[in-house]
C-alpha positions in Angstrom: -6.6 -72.8 -229.0 -4.0 -70.5 -227.7 -1.1 -71.8 -226.0 -0.5 -71.4 -222.0 1.7 -69.1 -221.2 4.8 -71.7 -219.9 3.6 -74.2 -222.6 6.8 -75.5 -224.9 6.3 -77.6 -227.9 7.3 -81.4 -227.7 10.9 -81.1 -229.1 10.3 -84.9 -231.0 7.0 -83.9 -232.7 8.7 -80.3 -233.7 11.2 -82.9 -235.3 8.9 -84.8 -236.9 7.1 -81.9 -238.6 10.8 -80.7 -240.1 11.2 -83.9 -241.4 8.4 -83.9 -243.6 8.7 -83.3 -247.2 8.0 -80.0 -248.0 5.1 -80.6 -250.5 3.4 -81.8 -247.1 4.7 -79.1 -245.0 3.5 -76.5 -247.2 -0.1 -77.7 -246.7 -0.4 -77.9 -243.1 -1.8 -74.6 -241.5 -0.7 -73.0 -238.1 -3.5 -74.5 -236.4 -2.7 -77.8 -237.5 0.9 -77.6 -236.4 0.3 -76.3 -233.4 -2.1 -79.1 -232.7 0.8 -81.6 -233.1 3.3 -80.0 -231.6 1.8 -79.2 -228.6 -0.4 -82.9 -228.2 -3.8 -81.8 -228.7 -6.0 -83.4 -230.4 -5.4 -83.3 -234.3 -7.8 -82.1 -236.6 -9.4 -84.3 -239.4 -7.7 -82.5 -242.3 -4.2 -82.8 -240.6 -4.4 -86.5 -240.1 -5.8 -86.9 -243.9 -2.4 -84.8 -244.6 -0.2 -87.4 -242.8 -2.2 -90.3 -243.4 0.8 -91.9 -245.5 3.3 -90.8 -242.5 1.4 -92.4 -239.6 1.4 -95.8 -238.1 -1.7 -97.2 -237.0 -1.9 -99.0 -233.5 -3.3 -102.2 -233.7 -5.7 -103.5 -230.8 
């Protein structure tokens, strides 16, 4: 999905991506990173790569 002209990435999400271990960052595609930084629906492939770093919300 293309970025909107004035759309900016969420700085907190950018910081999260930067804080990941190198071996995890190397596995993340540009499309996955863009979805995460811009608050879009996350692909299942990215959720799988980040599963040990995500906190599940309890109902």
